[in-house]
C-alpha positions in Angstrom: -157.4 -106.9 31.2 -156.6 -107.4 27.4 -157.1 -110.5 25.2 -154.6 -111.8 22.6 -156.2 -114.2 20.1 -154.5 -116.3 17.5 -155.7 -118.7 14.9 -152.5 -120.0 12.7 -151.2 -116.8 11.3 -154.1 -114.3 12.2 -153.6 -112.8 15.7 -154.9 -109.6 17.3 -154.6 -107.9 20.6 -157.9 -106.7 21.8 -159.0 -104.6 24.8 -162.7 -106.1 25.6 -164.8 -109.1 24.7 -166.9 -107.6 22.0 -163.7 -106.9 20.0 -162.3 -110.5 20.5 -165.7 -111.9 19.4 -165.8 -109.7 16.2 -162.3 -111.0 15.4 -163.4 -114.8 15.9 -166.5 -114.1 13.7 -164.4 -112.7 10.8 -162.9 -116.3 10.7 -165.2 -118.5 8.7 -163.5 -121.6 9.7 -164.3 -121.1 13.2 -168.0 -121.3 13.1 -169.1 -119.0 15.9 -172.0 -120.2 17.9 -173.7 -119.3 21.2 -172.2 -121.9 23.2 -168.6 -120.6 21.9 -169.5 -117.2 22.6 -170.7 -117.7 26.0 -167.6 -119.9 26.8 -165.1 -117.0 25.7 -167.1 -114.3 27.6 -167.1 -116.7 30.8 -163.3 -116.9 30.4 -162.5 -113.4 29.8 -164.7 -112.4 33.1 -163.1 -115.2 35.2 -160.0 -114.8 37.4 -158.2 -117.4 35.5 -155.1 -116.4 33.6 -153.7 -119.4 31.8 -154.2 -119.6 28.1 -157.4 -121.0 26.8 -157.4 -123.3 23.5 -160.4 -124.0 21.6 -160.7 -126.8 19.3 -161.8 -126.4 15.8 -161.5 -129.7 14.3 -159.0 -132.5 14.7 -155.6 -130.8 15.5 -156.7 -127.2 14.8 -157.3 -124.9 17.6 -157.2 -121.0 18.1 -156.0 -119.6 21.7 -156.8 -116.6 23.9 -154.5 -115.3 26.3 -155.3 -112.7 29.0 -152.5 -109.9 29.2 -151.8 -106.7 30.6 -149.9 -105.6 27.5 -151.1 -102.3 26.0 -149.6 -103.1 22.5 -149.0 -106.2 20.3 -145.2 -105.1 20.6 -145.2 -105.4 24.4 -147.0 -108.5 24.3 -144.4 -110.0 21.9 -141.6 -108.8 23.9 -143.3 -110.3 27.1 -143.2 -106.8 28.9 -146.5 -107.4 30.5 -146.1 -110.6 32.0 -148.9 -111.4 34.8 -147.3 -110.5 38.2 -146.9 -113.9 40.4 -149.5 -113.8 43.4 -148.2 -113.4 46.9 -147.9 -116.3 48.7 -150.0 -117.0 51.5 -148.9 -118.4 54.9 -150.0 -122.1 53.7 -148.1 -122.0 50.8 -145.0 -120.7 52.5 -145.0 -123.3 55.0 -145.5 -125.9 52.0 -142.5 -124.8 50.5 -140.6 -125.5 53.8 -141.9 -128.9 54.0 -139.3 -131.4 53.3 -139.5 -133.2 50.0 -139.9 -137.2 49.9 -136.5 -137.2 48.1 -134.6 -135.3 50.9 -136.6 -137.1 53.5 -135.9 -140.4 52.0 -132.0 -139.5 52.3 -132.1 -138.0 55.6 -129.2 -139.8 57.9 -131.3 -141.4 60.7 -129.6 -144.7 61.8 -131.6 -147.3 63.4 -134.3 -149.9 62.8 -136.7 -149.6 59.7 -139.6 -151.6 58.4 -139.4 -151.4 54.7 -142.5 -152.5 52.4 -141.6 -153.2 48.8 -144.2 -154.4 46.3 -142.3 -155.4 43.0 -142.9 -157.6 39.7 -141.4 -161.1 40.4 -140.7 -163.5 37.7 -142.1 -167.0 38.4 -142.0 -170.2 36.9 -145.1 -171.8 36.2 -144.6 -175.6 36.5 -147.6 -176.9 34.2 -146.5 -174.9 31.3 -142.8 -174.3 31.9 -143.2 -170.6 31.2 -142.4 -167.8 33.4 -144.8 -165.0 34.3 -144.7 -161.8 36.2 -146.3 -161.7 39.5 -147.2 -158.7 41.9 -145.1 -159.7 45.2 -145.4 -158.0 48.3 -142.2 -158.0 50.6 -142.0 -156.7 54.1 -138.8 -156.5 56.1 -137.4 -155.0 59.3 -133.6 -154.0 59.2 -130.8 -152.0 60.4 -130.4 -148.9 58.0 -128.9 -145.5 58.0 -131.7 -143.9 55.9 -135.0 -144.6 54.3 -132.8 -145.0 50.7 -130.4 -147.2 52.7 -133.2 -149.5 53.6 -134.6 -149.7 50.1 -131.1 -150.5 49.0 -130.5 -153.3 51.4 -134.0 -154.8 50.6 -133.2 -154.8 46.7 -129.8 -156.0 47.4 -131.3 -158.9 49.5 -134.0 -159.8 46.7 -131.6 -159.7 43.7 -129.7 -162.7 45.1 -132.8 -164.7 45.7 -135.4 -163.9 42.7 -135.1 -164.3 39.0 -132.9 -161.7 37.4 -135.7 -160.5 35.2 -137.9 -159.4 38.4 -138.7 -155.5 38.4 -138.1 -153.4 41.2 -139.7 -150.0 41.8 -138.2 -146.7 42.3 -137.5 -145.8 45.9 -139.3 -142.3 45.4 -142.4 -144.3 44.0 -145.4 -145.5 45.6 -144.6 -149.0 45.8 -142.0 -148.6 48.5 -142.8 -147.1 52.0 -140.7 -147.4 55.1 -141.1 -146.6 58.6 -138.5 -145.7 61.0 -138.7 -147.9 64.2 -136.1 -146.6 66.5 -132.5 -146.5 67.3 -130.6 -149.7 67.6 -128.7 -150.9 70.6 
C-alpha cells in the first residue's frame, strides 16, 4: 500500500512509511515529534482506508491517503481507486430492509395510533406573552398509511392551536405510529 501526502502545494507519493516520515521531516512547519511519528506509523499499518488529516495549527492541516497507485499520475487520474469490499450477508439483508420513508408511505388501510411531540404556542395569562411548550399528542384514527395518519393529526391540530406552533417532520423522531388493525 502506497501513501500520498500533501501539505499545501508540497505533495508526494511514497511506497513506505519511512519515506513518508522523511517527507514530513523536510517540512519545518509540521514539527515532527515522537507522537506524530507513532500516529503516522499506526495509520499506515492499519486496515483503515479513509484519508487521515493532521492538524498543524488552527485551519492548517496535512493529509495522508492510502492508495494502490504506482505513480503520482495514476493517483491524480484516480486509476487506483480502492476496490469496494464484498458485501456480507448481513449487509445485503440490511439493503433489502424497507427504509423508513417507504414504510411510512406503505398503503395499509386501518386504525392507527399516532404520537406527535410538537412545540405549541401558549399564552401566559400573568404576563400576556406567548411561549413555546413541548406538547405530547396521542390519537387513534382511521388512515391509509403512516403518512396519512401524520397528515390527519397535523390537519386536526392546525385548526385548534396557535398558527405559530411548530410541527415536526413525519420522518423525524418526534412522530411515531402503530398500525392497530383493519377497520370494520
